[in-house]
N, C-alpha and C positions, 0 to 999 in steps of 0.2 A: 513588340515587346509583350511579354506575358505579364498580366497584372496579378501580383501574388494574392493568394487567398488568405495568407497569414504574413502580412508585411512586417509585423512586429516580431515575429519569431525567428530566432537564430539557432545555432547549434546548442543542444541541450547542455546545461552546467555539468551534468554528470559525464558527458563525453569529454567536455573541456578540461575538468579537473583530473580525470583519469588519464588523459593525454598528457597533461602537465606533469603529472606524478611519474608517468612512464619516462618523459624526457630527461627529468632530473633525478631519477632514481630514488624518488620519494616513496615512503610507506603510504599505501593508498587507503585512508580511512574515510574517503569521500563517498564513492559509489557504493550502494547497498548490496554487497554480495559477499559470502563467506570465502575465506582462503582455505577452507577445508572441504572434504569431499562429502557426497551424500551417502546414506547408509550402504555398505557393500552388498547386503541382501536385495536392495532395490536394483542396484546395478545388475546383479545376477538375473533378476527377473526380466529386465529390459534385454539383457543379452539372449535369454531363453526365447522370448517372443520374437527377436529379430532372426534368430536361427531357425525358428519354427514357421518363418515365412509370413508373419503378421506385418506385412510391409505395404498393404494397399490402403485405399481410402477408408477411413473410420466412418460410421454413420455420421450424418451431419451434426446430430445432437450429441454425439460422443457414444462410445461403447456402453451397452447397457450394463454389464457388470460393475463398471466404475460408477456409473449414476446410481446403482443399487447400493453400493458401498457408501457413497456420499450421503445417501438418504438415511442410512442406519447410523452413520457418525453424527449427523445434524440431529437426529433423535436423541443420541446419547448425550450430546453436549447441550443442546438447546431446547429439548422437549418438543420439537417440531419435526415431523416426519414428511418431507416433501415427496411427492410422486415422482419417481424417476422418469417416467414416461412424459410427464406434462409440465414438470416444474424445475428440472435440473438440466443445464446445458453445459458441455464442455468447451471451452475457448482456448485459443492460442495466446495465452497470457492474460493477466488482469486488465492490461491496457486495452486489449481488443474488447474484452467484456464491458469495460467502462464506455468505449466508444459506441459499441452496438446498443447499449442501453439508452445512451443519449440520441443516437440516430433513430431509434424506434419510436421515441416519444415526442421529439421536438419538431415543431412547426416554425415557420418564420416569425421571428419577433418573440417567441416564447422566452420566458425568463427563467433562469436556474440561479438559485441562491448558492454561493460558494463561499465557504469559511476560509479566511486567510490567516496564516500562510497555508497554501494549498499545493498538492503535488502538481508538477508541471504539465501533466497531459490533460488535466481537467478543462481548463479554458480553451485550448485549441480545439478540443473535441466539441465543445458547445459551439464555438464560433463556425467550425466547419459545418454544422448542421443547422445553422441558421438562427441560433439562439443567442441570447444575451446574458452574459454573466452578470449577477448583482453581487457585490462583494460585502461581506460582513466580517469585520475583524475579530479574531479570538483575543481573549483577554491575556495580555502579557504581564508577568512571566508565567502564569499558570496554564495558558492556553486553553482555558475553559470558555464555554459558550455563554455568551450574554444573550438569553432567549428573548428578552425585550427588543434588542436590536434585530433579531431574526424576525420577530413579528412585524416590526416597523418595515422591514424590507419586502414583505409580502404584498403583492398587487394582484389585480384580476388576471394578470399574464404569468403568474408564477406557475410554472409547470412542474418544477422539481427542487429538491433540496439535496445537495451533495454532502454526504458525511463521510468521515474517515476516522475510524477507531480500531485498534490503537493508530494514533495520528502521526502521520510522516509530514513534517520533520521533527515535531516537538516531543513525541513519545507520550503525550497526554492520552487519557482513556475517557471514554463516556461512562457515567454513572447511571444507576437505575432511574434516578430522578430526571435525568436528560431524556431518556426514553418516554417517561411519562409525559413530560412537558411537550415533546415532539408529537406524541399521539394526540394531545390536546389541540396543539396548533393546527394539525392537519385533519382532524376530525371534521366530517361534512364538508370537505374540499375535495377538488380533483388533484390536489398535489401529490406527486410521487416522490419516493426517497430512493436515491442511488447510494448504497452503503458500501464503500470500500473497506473490506474487513481482512485484508491480505495478511496482517500481522495477528490474527486472532489467537494464535497459540504462543504469543510473546506478551503476556500481561503478568505482572510481578506482584510480590508481596502478598500472595494468597488472594489476590482480588479476581473476581470472575470477569470474563469477556462479556460485555453487554451487547450481544448481537441483536439486530432488528428482528431475527427469527425468534427471539425469546418472547416477543409480545405479538399476539396473533393480530392485533389491530394494526401494527405496523408491517408485519409480514405480509399482509394482504395489499400493501401499496408499495412494497420495496423490491428493488433488484438488490440482491446481497451478493457480493463478489468476494471469493476467496482464492488462495494461490497455493498450488502444490510447490512451486518453486521456492517460495519462502519457508514453508514447512519443512521440506525435505532437502534443503541446501542445494538446490538444482535450479537456479534462476535461469540458467541458459537453455532449459527444456521448454520454457514458456508454455506451461499447462496450468490453467486455471478453470474456474467454473462459476457459473451464475445460478443461484436459486431465486426464482420468482413465481408468483401465482400463475395458473395457466393462462389467463388472458394476457398478461404481460410477457410471458414466455413465448406465446404465439408471435407476438410482434418483434421480440428480441430475435427469435430464430430466422425471421424473415430477413433481418440485416445480417445476421451471423452467417447465413448460407451464401450470401454474396460478397461477404468480407473475407473469410478464410475458408468457408464451407465446412472444413473438418480440421482435426488436430491429430498430431503424430499418433499413429495407431499402436505400435508396440509399447511405447511409454504408458498409454492409457491402460492396456491390459496389465502391465507391471504394477501400476499404481493401485489397480483394483485388488490385486493379490496382496500388496503390501499395506493397504488400509486395514486388512483384518489384524494387523499388529497395532493395537491401539496404544502400546507403550510409548511409541516414538512420540506422537503428538501430546499425549497426556504428560509426558515428562519434559516436554520441550520448554515450557516456562522456567523450570528449575535449571535446565541447561544453560539457557540464556541469561537468567539471573545470576549465575555464578560468573559468567563473563562480564555482565554489567557491573557486579560488585567489585571484581578484581580491577576493571578499568576505573572505576570511580575511586578506589583505593590508591591506584597509581597516580591518578590526577590530583590527589591531595598534595602531593609534592611539586605541583606546578602553581603558577599564579592564576589559572582559570578559576572561575566560580561557578557552581552549578548545583542543581538539585537532581538526584538520581532519577533516571527515566522510569516511568511507570509502565511503559510498553514499547513495542517494536525492538529492533536492535540498534538504535540510534540514541546517542547522548548529546544533548544541547549543553553548551558552555558559553559563559560570558567572559569576554576578554578585556572588560573594563579596567582591570588593574595593570593591563599590560601596554595598551595603545588606545589612541583615539582615532586610528585609521578606519576608513570605511570597511565593512566586512569583506567585500569582494577584493579589495586591495590586499587586506591582511591575510585572506585565504591564499592568494597568489604567493605572497612573501613567505608564509608558513611553508608552502610547497617548495619554492625554489631555494630559500636560504636555510630553513630549518630541517626540511626533509619529510614532512608530513603533510598529506593532503587532506582537507576538509571542505565541507560545503558551506558557503555563506547563506544565512537564512533570507537575506533580502530577495534572492532569486525566486522564492516561493510567494512573493507579493507582486502584483502588477505594477504598482507604483514604486517598487524596489525599496520598501520600507526597511530601514536599517536599525535594529535593535542592538547591535554589537553582539551578535550570537553566532556561533559556528556549530555545525552538526558533524559529530564523529561517528562512524559505523564501528561497533564492537563485535561484529559477527567475524571475529578473527581468532586464529590460534593464540594461545597464551604468549608464546615467545614474539609474535607480531605486536601484541598489545604492549608489552614490556618494553620492546625496541622503540616503539612510538612515544611511549610516555618518557623514555630516557631523553629523547630529542626534545620533547616539549618542555622538559626541565631547563632547557638552555635559554628559554624566552625570558 
């Protein structure tokens, strides 16, 4: 009998809720994907490169034109210009990048500080690479970081701190003072930072995204991970990238080359072309803020309570005025009886901590959001 390396891990909640939504014909606001297409010009570029025969292996680190465009974009947004040759690696999705970063740095019994609630791939990746997750809770309901708790969690075995901003599932964002405190905490230590920034272009109310790349002291010890899938409404393409200083990139690529080796070639060339159009990612915050505002306006006619999300394309809601059910039970009933699928927040905690919160995805067409809200008014 095979002894499982992840005995506590089952099927992802995202798969479970999407399947349940499909079985019951529910509107799926659970899994984080748009129900609208990516830009037609980008599709045209992919088609062009497919037809031109760009269908063989890409270079292991990614095609150079794409890495060059990422470097220019990073300089424009964050004032940091990473070297395309030595500091940027294209990966097959952000999940691969997160795994490769952890695999590159962890030795048996190394500790990684994980802020909960946390995206579900973090902990399995730590465990599979011999590390030990050390959990620090975010402050509910703001989901801000209590840095005193982080400091208390640091030991001589702390190898890395995992951060996610904008934060999935809460939509909270880091502020400039958070970066300053993180720099102070890690100064004169060997602690590295793994920064999941896949929702970097979904920050609202005229607030800036506080990337680790904006602060040289943090950039010098960070793996910063971004996602084309989130930015261009193409989650199924699974194309992302990691920016890290040369020494970290060397180790990152050692893992990447034996994990996926390279990422889909024609899509990389198409993205390189499309990145010259800055309007799409510069206008993305306004695009998604309009969806957030519409969804929140529609939720006003329900019994849910909430604070509008400050980032991501997710909206947290409290159902304390509706029921005292456990969040996983309520999420299932919401799907089967009401016809709207959501994600219960307890699944983002190792101990299934239940704050009576659900996560809805508002990366949907207006008619989808209106139809879902109409059903939610029946609660």
